[in-house]
C-alpha positions in Angstrom: -78.6 86.6 -2.3 -75.0 87.6 -1.9 -74.0 90.2 0.6 -72.9 93.6 -0.8 -69.4 94.6 0.1 -68.7 98.3 0.9 -65.7 99.8 -0.9 -64.1 103.3 -0.7 -61.6 105.1 -2.9 -58.0 104.0 -2.3 -54.7 105.9 -2.0 -56.3 109.1 -0.8 -58.5 109.5 -3.8 -62.1 110.7 -3.7 -64.8 111.2 -6.4 -67.3 114.1 -6.2 -70.0 112.4 -8.3 -71.3 108.9 -8.9 -70.3 109.2 -12.5 -66.7 109.9 -11.5 -66.7 106.9 -9.1 -68.1 104.7 -11.8 -65.6 105.8 -14.4 -62.8 104.8 -12.0 -64.5 101.5 -11.2 -64.9 100.7 -14.9 -61.2 101.6 -15.5 -60.2 98.9 -12.9 -58.8 101.5 -10.4 -58.2 100.0 -7.0 -60.7 100.7 -4.2 -60.4 99.6 -0.6 -62.7 97.0 1.1 -64.2 98.9 4.0 -66.5 96.2 5.5 -65.7 94.7 8.9 -68.0 91.7 8.1 -65.8 90.8 5.1 -62.6 88.8 5.5 -60.9 91.1 3.0 -61.5 94.3 5.0 -58.7 96.7 4.5 -57.5 95.0 1.2 -57.6 96.5 -2.3 -60.3 95.4 -4.8 -61.2 96.5 -8.3 -63.9 95.7 -10.9 -62.0 92.7 -12.2 -61.6 91.2 -8.7 -65.2 91.8 -7.9 -66.4 90.0 -11.0 -63.9 87.2 -10.6 -65.1 86.5 -7.1 -68.7 87.3 -7.9 -68.8 90.0 -5.2 -71.3 92.8 -5.5 -70.1 96.1 -4.2 -71.4 99.4 -3.0 -69.0 102.3 -3.6 -68.9 105.2 -1.1 -67.7 108.5 -2.7 -67.9 112.3 -2.1 -66.0 112.1 1.3 -67.9 108.8 2.0 -71.2 110.6 2.2 -72.8 109.1 -1.0 -73.2 105.7 -2.4 -73.5 104.0 -5.8 -74.2 100.4 -6.7 -72.3 99.6 -9.9 -74.6 96.7 -10.8 -77.5 99.2 -10.9 -75.8 102.2 -12.4 -76.7 103.3 -15.9 -74.6 105.9 -17.7 
């Protein structure tokens, strides 16, 4: 099983709800890798990159207090 990479909104953005975070993710908006166990920590990532490198992500949103897993999210 692949390790999930934590990502956070980039460029000072934040999303108040999981739906808002998922809309941004689906629109290929950049997020920031925030995972010290990942060699790409501090680098931008979007949905396209995640799929291209087969990297599952966990998105932190709402001032980093909530999480959503895009591969499990149903709209």
